[in-house]
C-alpha positions in Angstrom: -22.4 52.3 -7.9 -22.4 54.2 -4.6 -24.9 51.8 -3.0 -22.5 48.9 -4.0 -19.6 50.7 -2.4 -21.6 51.3 0.8 -22.6 47.6 0.9 -19.0 46.6 0.6 -17.9 49.1 3.4 -20.7 47.7 5.6 -19.3 44.2 5.2 -15.9 45.5 6.3 -16.5 47.8 9.3 -18.6 47.5 12.4 -21.0 50.3 11.6 -23.1 50.7 14.8 -21.9 54.3 15.3 -21.1 55.1 11.7 -23.4 56.5 9.0 -23.1 55.6 5.4 -21.6 59.1 4.8 -19.0 58.4 7.5 -18.0 55.3 5.7 -17.9 56.9 2.3 -16.1 60.1 3.5 -13.4 58.0 5.1 -12.9 56.0 1.9 -12.6 59.2 -0.1 -10.2 60.6 2.4 -7.9 57.6 2.1 -8.3 57.6 -1.7 -7.2 61.2 -1.8 -4.2 60.6 0.4 -3.1 57.6 -1.7 -3.6 59.8 -4.8 -0.8 62.1 -3.4 1.7 59.3 -3.6 3.2 59.8 -7.1 5.0 56.5 -7.1 1.9 54.5 -6.4 -0.2 56.5 -8.9 2.5 55.8 -11.5 2.3 52.0 -10.7 -1.6 52.1 -10.9 -1.5 54.0 -14.2 1.1 51.9 -15.9 0.2 48.3 -14.7 -2.7 46.0 -14.6 -4.7 46.1 -11.4 -3.2 42.7 -10.3 0.4 44.0 -10.9 -0.3 47.4 -9.2 -1.7 45.7 -6.1 1.5 43.8 -5.8 3.6 47.0 -5.8 3.6 49.7 -3.1 -0.2 50.1 -3.0 -0.9 48.3 0.3 1.8 50.2 2.1 0.5 53.5 0.7 -3.0 52.7 2.0 -1.6 51.9 5.4 0.4 55.2 5.4 -2.7 57.1 4.2 -4.8 55.7 7.1 -2.1 56.7 9.6 -1.5 60.2 8.1 -5.2 61.0 7.7 -5.7 60.1 11.4 -2.8 62.4 12.4 -4.0 65.2 10.2 -7.6 65.0 11.6 -6.2 64.9 15.1 -4.0 68.0 14.4 -7.0 69.9 13.0 -9.3 68.8 15.8 -6.7 70.0 18.4 -6.3 73.3 16.7 -10.1 73.7 16.5 -10.7 72.9 20.1 -7.8 75.0 21.4 -8.5 78.2 19.4 -11.9 79.8 19.7 -11.2 82.3 16.9 -10.2 79.5 14.5 -13.3 77.5 15.7 -15.6 80.4 14.9 -14.1 80.9 11.4 -14.2 77.1 10.7 -17.9 77.1 11.9 -18.6 79.9 9.4 -16.9 77.9 6.6 -19.1 74.8 7.4 -22.1 77.1 7.5 -21.2 78.6 4.1 -20.8 75.1 2.6 -24.1 74.0 3.9 -25.8 77.1 2.6 -24.2 76.7 -0.8 -25.5 73.1 -0.9 -29.0 74.4 -0.8 -28.4 76.9 -3.6 
């Protein structure tokens, strides 16, 4: 299933500087942002895919793309401008990588 998703993403994006994980992580980020939209989730849960796609879904994806970019920009700015925050975030990343090996 994941290989099929990656193949579809590779058809959509210019991937010269993107790894498969970059593509999949971005897809999951947008999925999670759309999932926060209760109206769209209600439409998805209560309609056929064809009907749900005619509702607010496309706009919700557009909004998720914009909002996720703004959120990542905000976090990046905070990280780059606050050495104490950066050190704590680095430790969090380290802990996650260490847990992955466990």
